SEKOL-937489 format. One record per atom (N, C-alpha, C): residue in one letter; x, y, z. Coordinates in steps of 0.2 Angstrom, whole numbers, plus 5000, padded with zeros to 4 digits. Layout:
# SEKOL-937489
AXYZ/...
This chain:
# SEKOL-937489
X496151455175/X496351465168/X496151395164/X496251345167/X496051275164/X495351275163/X494951295168/X494251285168/X493951335162/X494251395162/X494051445157/X494251425150/X494751395149/X494951365142/X494551315140/X494351265145/X493951215143/X493251235141/X493051285145/X492351315143/X492351345136/X492851385135/X492951415128/X492951355123/X493351305124/X493351255119/X492651215118/X492351205124/X491651175123/X491151225119/X491251285120/X490751335117/X490951335109/X491551335108/X491751335100/X491551265097/X491651215101/X491451145098/X490651145097/X490251175102/X489551175101/X489351215095/X489651275094/X489451315088/X489651275082/X490251245082/X490451205076/X489951145074/X489651115080/X489151065079/X488551095076/X488351145079/X487751185076/X487751195069/X488351225067/X488451245060/X488451185056/X488751135058/X488751065054/X488051045053/X487651045058/X486951015058/X486551065053/X486651125053/X486351175049/X486551165042/X487151155040/X487351135034/X487051075031/X487051025035/X486750955033/X485950965032/X485651005036/X484951015035/X484851055029/X485251105028/X485151145022/X485251105015/X485751065016/X485951015010/X485350975009/X485050945014/X484550895013/X483950935010/X483750995012/X483251025010/X483251055003/X483951055000/X484051084994/X483951024988/X483950964991/X483950904986/X483250874986/X482850894981/X482250864980/X482050854972/X481650804971/X481450784964/X480750814963/X480850884961/X480250914959/X479850884953/X480250854949/X479950824943/X479850744944/X479650724950/X479650654952/X479250614947/X478650644945/X478250604940/X478650584933/X479050634931/X479450624925/X479950574926/X480250574932/X480750524933/X480450454933/X479950454937/X479550384937/X479350364930/X479150404926/X479050384919/X479550344916/X480250374916/X480750344913/X481050284917/X480950284924/X481150224928/X480750164925/X480150174923/X479750114920/X480050084914/X480450124910/X480750094904/X481350044906/X481550044912/X482150004914/X481749934917/X481849884913/X481449824915/X481949764916/X481749714920/X482149654921/X482149614914/X481649614910/X481649584904/X482149604899/X482249674898/X482749704894/X483449694897/X483549704903/X484149694906/X484449614905/X483949574905/X484149504904/X484349494897/X483949524892/X484149514885/X484949534884/X485049594886/X485749614886/X486249574889/X486049554895/X486549514899/X486649444897/X486149414894/X486249344891/X486749354885/X486649404881/X487049414875/X487749424878/X487849474882/X488549494884/X488949434887/X488549394891/X488949334895/X488849274891/X488749274885/X488649204881/X489349174880/X489349114878/X489949074877/X490249104871/X489849124866/X490149144859/X490749204860/X490749234866/X491249294867/X491849264870/X491849204872/X492449174875/X492749214881/X492249234885/X492449264891/X492749334891/X492749364885/X492849434884/X493549464886/X494049424885/X494749444887/X494949504883/X495149554886/X495449614883/X495849594877/X495749624871/X496149624865/X496049564861/X495649514864/X495449454860/X494849464856/X494649424851/X494149424846/X493449434850/X493349384855/X492749384859/X492549454862/X493049484865/X492949554867/X492849604862/X493149604856/X493049644851/X492349634848/X492149574848/X491449564845/X490849594850/X491049584857/X490549604861/X490549684861/X491049714860/X491149784859/X490649804853/X490749764848/X490249784842/X489549784844/X489349734848/X488649724850/X488449784854/X488849804859/X488749864863/X488649934859/X489149934854/X489149994850/X488449994846/X488249934843/X487649934839/X487049954843/X487049944850/X486449964854/X486450044854/X487050074854/X487050154854/X486850174847/X487050144842/X486850164835/X486150154834/X485850104836/X485150084835/X484750134839/X484950164845/X484550214848/X484750284846/X485150284841/X485350354839/X485650394844/X486050364849/X486450404854/X487050414851/X487350474851/X487850494847/X488550474850/X489050464845/X489750464847/X490050534848/X490550534852/X490850604852/X491250624845/X491350684844/X491650704838/X492350674837/X492750674843/X493350654843/X493450574842/X492950534843/X492950464841/X492250444838/X492250464832/X491550464828/X491350394827/X491750344828/X491550274828/X491350244834/X491350284840/X491250264847/X491850234850/X492350214846/X492950174849/X493550224851/X493650224857/X494350254859/X494850204859/X495350204855/X495850154854/X496250154860/X496350094863/X496850084869/X497450044866/X498050074866/X498550044862/X498849984866/X499149934862/X499449884865/X500049904870/X500349954868/X500949974872/X500849994879/X500150004881/X500050024888/X499749964891/X499549914888/X499249854891/X499749804893/X499649764899/X500149714901/X500049654898/X500449604900/X500449534898/X500349524890/X500649564887/X500749554879/X500049554876/X499549594879/X498849594876/X498849634870/X498349614866/X498249654860/X497949724861/X497949764857/X497649834857/X496849824858/X496549864862/X495849864863/X495449924862/X494949934865/X494549994864/X494050004870/X493950074872/X493450094876/X492850114871/X492250104874/X491650124870/X491350184873/X491250244869/X491050304872/X490450324868/X489850344871/X489250374868/X489050434873/X488650474870/X488450534875/X487850564872/X487550594877/X486950644875/X487150714877/X487150754873/X487350824874/X486850864879/X487050894884/X486650934888/X486250994885/X485751014887/X485351064884/X485551134887/X485751134893/X485851204896/X486651214898/X486951154900/X487651154902/X488051104898/X488051104892/X488351054888/X489051034889/X489451084892/X490151074894/X490251054901/X489751034904/X489750994910/X489550924909/X489950874912/X489850804910/X489750764916/X489250724916/X489150664920/X489350604917/X489850564920/X490050504917/X489650444921/X489450394917/X489150334920/X489550274916/X489850234920/X490350184918/X490250114920/X490550074916/X490549994918/X491049964913/X491349914915/X491849884911/X491549824907/X491849814901/X491549774896/X491949704896/X492549704899/X492949644898/X492849594904/X493149534903/X493149484908/X493849444907/X493849384910/X494449344911/X494649294905/X494149294900/X494349244894/X494249174896/X494649134893/X494649064893/X495249034897/X495149004903/X495748974907/X495648904908/X496148864906/X496148794906/X495548764903/X495348794897/X494848764893/X494148784895/X494048824901/X493448844903/X493348914902/X492748934899/X492549004898/X492249034904/X492549094906/X492349134911/X491849184909/X491249174909/X490749214906/X490649284910/X490849284916/X490749354919/X490049384919/X489549344920/X488849374920/X488749434925/X488949414931/X488949474936/X489549524935/X490149494934/X490749534933/X490949534926/X490749584922/X490349634923/X489749644918/X489549584916/X488949584912/X488349624915/X488249624922/X487749654925/X487849734924/X488449754925/X488549824924/X488449854917/X488649804912/X488649824905/X487849834903/X487449784905/X486749784904/X486449844907/X486649854913/X486349914917/X486449984913/X487049984911/X487250054908/X486950054901/X486850004897/X486450004891/X485650024893/X485450004898/X484750014900/X484650094902/X485150114906/X485150184908/X485150234902/X485650214897/X485750254891/X485050254887/X484750204887/X484150194883/X483550244887/X483550244893/X483050284897/X483150354896/X483850374896/X483950444895/X483850464887/X483950424883/X483850434876/X483050444875/X482650404878/X481950404877/X481750474880/X481950494886/X481750554889/X481950614884/X482550614881/X482750664876/X482250664870/X482150614868/X481650604862/X480950634864/X480750624870/X480150654873/X480150724875/X480750754874/X480750824876/X481150844882/X481350794886/X481750804892/X482450794892/X482750824887/X483450824887/X483850844893/X484350804895/X484650824902/X484950894901/X485050924907/X485350994907/X486050984906/X486350934908/X487150924907/X487250864903/X487750864900/X487950804895/X488050744899/X487850694897/X487950624900/X488450584895/X488950554898/X489450514894/X489350444897/X489150394892/X489150324893/X489750294891/X490150264896/X490850244895/X490850174897/X491050134892/X491150054893/X491950054893/X492250034898/X492950034898/X493249964897/X493849954894/X494149894893/X494649884899/X494949824899/X495549804903/X495449814910/X494849814913/X494749824920/X495049764924/X494949704921/X495149644925/X495949634925/X496249664921/X497049664921/X497349724924/X496949764927/X497249824931/X496949894930/X496349894928/X496049964927/X496350004921/X496649964916/X497050004911/X496550044906/X495950024905/X495550064900/X495350124903/X495150124910/X494950184913/X495550234914/X496050204916/X496650244917/X496850274910/X496850244904/X496950274898/X496450334897/X495850314898/X495350374897/X495550434901/X495650424908/X495750474912/X496350514910/X496850484907/X497450524904/X497350554897/X496850524894/X496750544887/X495950564886/X495650604890/X494950614890/X494650644884/X494150614882/X493750644876/X493450704878/X493150714884/X492850774887/X493350794893/X493450854894/X493950874899/X493650854906/X494050824910/X493850794916/X493850854921/X494150914920/X493950964925/X493250994924/X492950974919/X492150984918/X491750934920/X492050874923/X491650814925/X491250834932/X490650824932/X490250834938/X490350774943/X490350714940/X490350654944/X490450594940/X490650534943/X490650474939/X490250424943/X489850394940/X489450334943/X489650274940/X489950224944/X490250164941/X489950104944/X489750064940/X489449994942/X489849934940/X489949894945/X490349834943/X490149784948/X489749734945/X489449684949/X488849704953/X488249704950/X487649734953/X487049684952/X487249614950/X486749574949/X486649514953/X486949514959/X486949454963/X486949474970/X486949424975/X486849434982/X487449404986/X487749444990/X488349414994/X488149375000/X488549345003/X488349305009/X488149345015/X488349405016/X488149455021/X487349465021/X487049455015/X486349485013/X485949425011/X486149365013/X485749305011/X485049315013/X484949345019/X484249345022/X483949415021/X484249455017/X483949525015/X484349545009/X484049525003/X484349544997/X484249614995/X483849654998/X483649714996/X484149774998/X484749764994/X485349804996/X485749824990/X486249874991/X486749884987/X487349914991/X487949894990/X488449934993/X488649994989/X488650054993/X488850114990/X489550134993/X489950144988/X490650164990/X490950224987/X491250274991/X491550334989/X491050394989/X490450384990/X489950444989/X490150504993/X490450494999/X490550555003/X491250575004/X491650544999/X492350555000/X492650624997/X492250644992/X492450714989/X491850764990/X491250734991/X490650774990/X490050754995/X489950785000/X489350775004/X488750775000/X488650824996/X488050834992/X487950764988/X488450734985/X488350674981/X488050624985/X488350614991/X488050564996/X487350574997/X487150634999/X486450645000/X485950644994/X486250654988/X485850654982/X485650574981/X486150534982/X486050464981/X485550434986/X485550464993/X485150444998/X484450464996/X484350524994/X483750554992/X483450514986/X483850504981/X483550464975/X483350394978/X483650364982/X483450304985/X482850304989/X482750354993/X482150354997/X481550374994/X481650414988/X481150444984/X480850394980/X481250344977/X481050304971/X481150224973/X481650204976/X481850134976/X481850104982/X482050134988/X482050104994/X482450034995/X483050034992/X483549984994/X483950005000/X484249955004/X484649965009/X485349985007/X485550045008/X486150075006/X486750055011/X487150005009/X487649975014/X488350015013/X488550045018/X489150085017/X489750045021/X489649985022/X490249945025/X490849955022/X490849945015/X491549945011/X491750015010/X491450065012/X491650135011/X492150155017/X492150115022/X492650135027/X493350135025/X493750185028/X494450195026/X494850135028/X494650105033/X495050045036/X494749975034/X494249975029/X494049915027/X494649875023/X494749815025/X495349775022/X495249765015/X494649765012/X494549745005/X494749805001/X494749865003/X494949924999/X494649924992/X493949914992/X493649914985/X493649984982/X493650034986/X493750104983/X494250104978/X494750074979/X495350074974/X495350024969/X494849984968/X494849924964/X494449914958/X494149974957/X493749974950/X493850044947/X493450044941/X493650104936/X493550174939/X493050184944/X492950244946/X493550274949/X494050234952/X494650264955/X495050304951/X495150284945/X495550334940/X495250404939/X494550404940/X494250474940/X494350504946/X494350474952/X494450504958/X495150534959/X495650494956/X496250524955/X496350594952/X495850604947/X495850664944/X495450714947/X495150704953/X494750754957/X494050754955/X493850694952/X493050694951/X492750654956/X492250684959/X491850644964/X491550574961/X491550524965/X491350454962/X490850424967/X490550374964/X490150324967/X490250254964/X490450204968/X490550134966/X489950094968/X489450074964/X488950034966/X489149954965/X489049914970/X489349854970/X488849804974/X488849734972/X488449694976/X488849644981/X489549654981/X489949614985/X490149554982/X490649514984/X490849454982/X490349394983/X490349344979/X489949284981/X490349224978/X490049164979/X490449104978/X490649094971/X490449134966/X490549124959/X491049184957/X491249224961/X491649284959/X492349254956/X492449284950/X493049264946/X493149184945/X492549154944/X492549084942/X492149074936/X492249014933/X491849004927/X491148994928/X490948984935/X490248974936/X489849044937/X490149094936/X489849164936/X489449164929/X488849134929/X488449134923/X487749164924/X487449184918/X486849224918/X486249194922/X486149134922/X485649094926/X485649114933/X486149134936/X486249154943/X486049224945/X485949264940/X485849334941/X485149344944/X485049384948/X484449404951/X484149464948/X483749454942/X483549504938/X483149564941/X482649544945/X482249594948/X482649644953/X483149614956/X483649654960/X484049694956/X484349664950/X484649704945/X484249764943/X483649754942/X483249814939/X483149864945/X483049844951/X483049894956/X483649934957/X484249904957/X484849934957/X485049984951/X484849964945/X484950004939/X484550064940/X483950054942/X483450114943/X483750164948/X484050144954/X484350184958/X484950224955/X485350194951/X485850234947/X485550284943/X485050264939/X484750304934/X484450374938/X484150354944/X483850414947/X484350464950/X484850434952/X485450474955/X485750514949/X485850484943/X486050514937/X485650574935/X484950554935/X484450604933/X484550674937/X484650664944/X484650724948/X485350764946/X485850724946/X486550754944/X486550794938/X486250764933/X486150794926/X485750854925/X485250854930/X484650904929/X484550954935/X485050954940/X484950994945/X485151064942/X484851114946/X484951184944/X485651204945/X486051184950/X486751204951/X487151134951/X487751144949/X488251094948/X488451064955/X488551004955/X488750964961/X489351004965/X489251014971/X489851044975/X490350994977/X490951004977/X491450964980/X491650994986/X491250974991/X491350994998/X491150935003/X491550935008/X491450885013/X491150915019/X490550895022/X490250935028/X490350885034/
C-alpha cells in the first residue's frame, strides 16, 4: 500500500510539474514585442543628457532638500508640474491643476500640507484600465544646517519618471497613443512613512480596481557595494508576488532591449532588509495591484547630505529608465490585460 501511494503521489507530482512547465512556456511565448522598432524609436528619446538636466534641477540646493510641506518641496513640485504642462500631458479632471492635496491632518511630525502630482495620458482602446508609474518627490530637508539633496533618493526616480512621460507623450503625438491609460504619479511624504502614496491609495483619482500594475522607481542612479565590479544591474522587487506574467514581461523587455542583470536578491521573502514594504509601491500592493520596485540598493551616501548629483551614474540611469519604459510599453499596449496569477 505504501509503495502504491508513493507511486500515485510521484505520478501526480510529475503531472503537476509538466503542467507548470507548459504554463511557463505558454506565458513566455505570449510575451513578445511585435512593434520592436517602434519601441526602439521612443527608447532613443530617453537620454543621459535630459535625465541630467532634470536631476540637477531637482537635487539643487535651492530646494533645501525637498522636505514635505516646506517651501523647497512646494517649489520643486511646481517645476515637475511645469514639465507636464510644457509637454501638454493632461491633468486628471478631478485634479485639474495636477495637484492632489495631501492634508496636514494625515501627515506626521506636525508637517504642513503637501501634494501629490498627477498627470496622465488617456488610453486609446482601454481608457478605463490604468498603468501607474510612480516616484517620490520629497527628501529629508535641512538637518543641522546641511542640505540633504537626495540626488539618488529620489531625484533619480523623479528625473526618470519625467523622461518616461515625455517618451510616451512623443509617441502619442506621433500616432502611437497607448491602448491603456498611463498615470504618472509623483508622491510626497515617502521619507516620513509613505504617506503620499497611502493617501492616494485611499483616495484614488482613478479606481484602483482598474489598475493593471504599478511600476515604482526609488533610487536608480547609483551602484551599491555588491556591484562595484559589475554595475550593469538593477534590483527588481515584487514582480512575481502577484503576477507571474508581470515578472516575465519585465524579463522579456530587458532581454529584448536593455540587457541589464536583473538582481532578485531583495525580492526574497526572508531578506532582512524587507525593501518590498519600504517604498510607495507597497500601498498599491495592499490594494491588490501587481507591483514592481526598481532599486539600485544602498550606498555610502544613502540618507546623507553627500547624496549629490555629481555622483550619479547617468549612462546607467539611462539604461534603467529605458527598462522601465519598455516594461511600461508592453503593459500599456498588450492585447490582453495583465493577469493576476502566480504560476
